C-alpha positions, 0 to 999 in steps of 0.5 A: 660092526659097520653100519649101513646107511639105513633110514627109519621113519615110523610115522606115516602121517605127514606133519605139514602138507600145505606148501604155504605152511612150509613157506611160512615156516622158512621165515619162522625157522630163521627167527622171523616174526609175524602172526602168519609165521607163528601160526605156521609153527603152531600148526606144525607142533599140533600136527606133530603132537597128533601123529606118532613121534617122528624120527629117522637116522642114517649114516651119511658120511661113511668113513673108509668107504667113500671117495672123491676124485680117487681119494678115499677118506679114512674118516669124516669128522667136524660136521656142519649143516645149513638150510638154504633159501631154496630149502636145500640141506647142505651137509659139510664135513672134514674128509680125513684121508689117512686117519682120524687125527686132527692134522695131516691131509684133510679136505672139506667135503659135502653132500646136498639134499633137496628133500629135507634129508630123505635122500642125498647126493654123492660125496663132493669136495669144496676144497682139498687138492694137495696136502693140507688141513682144510677144516672147521666148516662154518656155513652161513646162508643168506636167505635174502640173496640165496648165496651161501658163504662158507668159512673154514680154517687152514694150516699146512699138513705138517703143522698142528695145534699141539705138535707131536706125531711128526708135526710142528706146533703152530706158534706163529700168527700166519701158520693158521689161516681163515679162508672164505668160499661161497656158492651162488647156485645153491651149493652145486659149485663153490668159489676158490677159497680166499685168504681172509686171515689179514682182515679177520684174524687179530694178531695179538691176544689180550695178554700180548702173546701171538694169536697163533692157533685159531678156529672158526666155528665149527658149525653154522652161522646165522642171519639175524632177523630181529636186531640188524635184520639181514646181518650175517654172523659166523662165530669164531674163537674169541670173536664174531665175524659179520657182514651187513651188506650180504657178504660184499664186505666182512668185519670182525669184532672181538668179544668184549665184556660190555662193562669193563671192555676186557677181552673175553678169551676163555673159550674156543670152538663156538656156537651162536644164536639170535634170541627172540629179543635180538640178543646174541647167545654164544654157547662155547666150548671152554678152554681146557683149564676152564673146563677143569673148574666147572666141567660145563659149557660157557655162555655169554649174551650180548651184541656185537656193538655193545659187548657181552656178559662174561662167559659163565658156566651153564650148570645144566649143560655138562661138557665132556672131558676137556670139552667138545664141539656142540650145536645151538639152534633157535627153532622159532621166536613165536610163543613159546619161543624155543632154543635148542641145544645138542651135545653129549650130556656127560663130563666124561664121555662124548657118547651121550648125545642129548637134545634139549629145549629152552623156553626162556632164552637158555636160562633153563632147559626143562625138556631133554631127550637122549638120541640113544632112545632111537639108536643108530642101525647097528649101534653097539657097545663098541660102535658108538654115536657121539661127539661134534654135532650141528643142527638146522631146522628143515622145511618140514619143521623137523630138526636135522642133526649131524652127529659124529660116529666112532666105529670102534671106541676100543681102537685108536685107528678106527674109522670115524663117520657122521650120522644124519638124524631128523626128529620132530618136536613131539619126539623130543617132548616125548609126552611132556607139555610145553608152556603156552607162552 
């Protein structure tokens, strides 16, 4: 059964009405400090608690039904969402032309919303003319200048990570590249992607072997507000990519153990958040051999200059078979500070999407609610939501989330789509109380 793009929103009372509250919320959502900003978040929480639990859900990228420039996309996968300085929401995805596989003709596409996801533009393309695999969208919004940076990975359509199905396995450094595009007009247009591989991708792994396969993100980068305020950071495999001059220059720093200085190379696809004390929090997908030992997400904390703790499994965060992309979001730094995490809470399936809240920088996760409590329109035993995800805090203080959808879990050739959800804090809490500080 194919789902229609239907939005549900059962609450009728606006959570935040005053423009001043929304403006303050922008800084809080990205981690700003100050009494006025903290008060804005508290006001939003109080309003959300007083009203009915608010949520909406719709299919945003509809596999098999959408096209750009005459190119119809069989599937959409690997989402990323970011909120800009002007409060525009940009949703990115891989547009896979001939099937849902990770290789072949894949474009990088997107949509825009200027009203916190209530409505969206038509499908647009960042890059993808001609055969080739453009993917792993990883946007970083500069909330000082308004410019949006978009990192992405690329390889020839005839190559893939593992080979097979008529493709050649990527074994050489230059076969998988890092590209960078940007927008100066709030995501309306994008610059031609620039090859940044030589500057941002190391050539050798810790064991001396060639650094062949690579991945930026996928997901969303951050702009720091506590330590090195204004720094832009894009998470990537085994490293962080960052800029201290609003993107004029970009640097790379490999993740090293802060004591031994040994390279940390146990994880692949990556997420990042800045904690309330300025520490960077990496929550990554474990490589297959490490997943097999604990079946949990791997977490490290540290700084770019000082190094990180060793990646260690988070016992509370289950990881689906062989790992899957997830998303991490620092909602605010006021008291109580909230770190939000979203993935499939299972060691087997990707279809148990669960959003969690931590009040102690990810040490524990006392609040959790399954997205299945608000199923997508038309969802069934075969039409299932779940997989890669990405989150952003919206101007109305809700959390906006992109989540993959498999339109027929019983068919290897099924279309893949991406849903967009919004939830407020009261929906996630579902009647539970938060700590006061």
